[in-house]
C-alpha positions in Angstrom: -99.6 3.9 -26.4 -101.6 3.2 -23.7 -100.9 3.3 -19.7 -98.2 4.9 -19.1 -94.6 6.2 -21.2 -92.2 8.3 -20.7 -90.3 9.8 -23.5 -87.1 11.4 -23.9 -85.2 12.8 -26.1 -81.3 11.7 -27.5 -80.1 15.4 -27.8 -77.7 13.7 -31.0 -76.0 17.0 -32.4 -74.3 17.1 -29.8 -73.4 14.0 -28.5 -72.2 13.9 -32.4 -70.1 15.6 -32.2 -68.5 15.2 -29.1 -67.7 11.3 -31.0 -66.7 14.2 -33.1 -63.7 15.2 -31.2 -62.9 12.4 -29.8 -62.2 10.7 -33.5 -60.7 13.7 -35.3 -58.1 15.5 -31.7 -54.9 15.8 -33.0 -53.0 13.6 -30.2 -49.7 15.5 -30.3 -50.1 17.7 -27.0 -51.7 15.1 -25.3 -47.7 12.6 -26.3 -46.3 15.6 -26.0 -47.5 16.3 -22.3 -46.0 12.5 -21.3 -43.3 12.5 -22.7 -41.9 15.9 -21.3 -44.2 14.3 -17.7 -41.8 10.9 -17.9 -38.7 12.2 -18.7 -39.4 15.5 -15.9 -39.9 12.7 -13.2 -37.0 10.0 -14.3 -34.5 13.4 -14.3 -35.3 13.8 -11.4 -34.5 10.4 -9.7 -31.6 10.6 -12.1 -30.7 14.5 -10.0 -31.5 12.7 -6.7 -29.2 9.3 -7.7 -32.4 6.9 -6.8 -35.0 4.8 -9.2 -38.5 5.3 -9.1 -39.5 3.6 -6.6 -37.3 6.0 -4.8 -33.9 3.4 -3.6 -30.7 4.7 -3.2 -28.3 3.9 -5.9 -25.3 2.4 -5.2 -22.6 4.9 -5.5 -19.7 4.9 -7.8 -16.1 4.0 -7.5 -15.6 8.0 -9.3 -18.4 9.4 -6.5 -16.9 8.3 -3.8 -13.6 8.8 -4.4 -13.4 11.8 -6.5 -17.4 13.3 -5.2 -20.2 14.3 -7.4 -23.1 12.2 -8.2 -22.6 8.9 -10.0 -23.9 8.5 -13.9 -23.0 12.3 -14.0 -19.4 12.6 -14.2 -19.8 15.1 -17.7 -23.6 14.2 -17.5 -23.9 12.9 -20.8 -25.8 9.6 -19.9 -27.7 11.8 -17.8 -28.7 14.4 -20.8 -28.9 12.3 -23.4 -32.6 11.0 -22.0 -35.3 12.5 -24.2 -38.8 11.4 -25.7 -40.3 10.9 -28.8 -43.6 11.0 -30.3 -45.3 7.9 -32.6 -48.3 9.3 -34.6 -49.3 6.1 -36.2 -49.1 4.5 -33.1 -50.2 6.8 -30.9 -47.3 6.1 -28.4 -44.4 7.7 -26.8 -40.9 6.6 -26.2 -38.8 8.0 -23.2 -34.8 6.5 -23.3 -31.8 7.1 -24.4 -29.5 5.9 -27.3 -26.1 5.9 -25.7 -24.8 2.7 -25.9 -23.4 1.7 -22.7 -27.2 2.8 -20.9 -28.7 -0.1 -20.2 -26.1 -1.6 -18.4 -26.1 1.0 -16.5 -30.1 0.9 -15.8 -30.5 -3.1 -15.4 -26.4 -4.2 -14.2 -24.3 -6.5 -14.8 -24.3 -9.0 -12.2 -25.9 -11.4 -14.0 -24.0 -13.0 -16.7 -25.6 -11.8 -20.2 -24.7 -8.3 -18.6 -21.2 -9.0 -17.5 -18.8 -6.2 -19.4 -15.4 -9.0 -20.4 -13.2 -8.8 -22.8 -15.0 -11.1 -25.6 -11.0 -12.8 -27.3 -8.5 -11.4 -25.2 -7.8 -11.8 -21.1 -7.8 -7.9 -21.0 -10.7 -4.9 -22.0 -9.3 -2.2 -25.2 -11.5 0.7 -25.5 -10.9 2.5 -28.5 -10.0 1.3 -32.5 -6.1 1.8 -31.2 -5.2 0.4 -28.3 -3.2 3.3 -25.8 -3.0 1.3 -23.0 -3.5 -2.2 -22.4 -5.9 -3.0 -19.2 -5.2 -6.0 -17.1 -9.3 -6.5 -16.0 -11.0 -9.4 -15.9 -14.9 -7.4 -16.4 -16.2 -5.5 -14.7 -19.9 -5.9 -12.3 -21.9 -3.1 -12.9 -25.0 -2.5 -9.8 -28.3 -1.8 -11.9 -28.9 2.0 -11.9 -32.5 2.3 -13.0 -33.8 5.9 -13.3 -36.8 5.2 -16.4 -39.5 3.8 -15.5 -43.2 4.2 -13.7 -44.3 3.4 -10.1 -48.7 3.2 -9.8 -48.8 6.6 -8.4 -46.9 7.5 -11.6 -48.8 6.2 -14.3 -52.2 7.8 -12.0 -50.9 10.8 -12.8 -50.7 9.5 -16.6 -53.8 8.3 -16.8 -55.3 11.6 -14.7 -53.8 13.6 -17.5 -55.5 11.6 -20.4 -58.7 12.1 -18.7 -58.3 15.9 -18.9 -57.2 16.3 -22.7 -60.5 14.4 -23.7 -62.5 16.2 -20.4 -61.2 19.3 -22.8 -61.8 17.4 -26.5 -65.1 17.2 -25.5 -66.4 20.0 -24.2 -64.4 22.3 -27.2 -66.8 19.4 -29.7 -70.5 19.5 -27.8 -69.8 23.6 -28.3 -68.9 22.7 -31.8 
């Protein structure tokens, strides 16, 4: 080549090792860390009786009358939250399997969420009616504990970046 030139040599071995490390990294550790962090935030919200954005829950009648915390009389709902890692889709899901978790999260002030008797004038609980309750239905306020703020999303982003930085550092040394 005549005139002036610049010769730059690419060290492909380190780059190849880094890309290979990224492609083959076991992301279970990353997804576990994200799931654990989101679950921790949710439990803190539950304990503080507040939504992810910090809005206080409306106290329940039981909490007002008998004391204690809303939705935490026995702690079954709070303790039912967990996370599950799905490596196939590279995702993590945080939630509860309790049938009443959704009504407490979303509330029942709109028609689809109002609890009303289906075929009778009153609600009946359990397989055998021990006592009939003359109750026309309930409007349950939303008491969301699960969700992410922009700050939470940014923190998850930092967890992901830190994970991949570590993977790249290990891979480029291989």
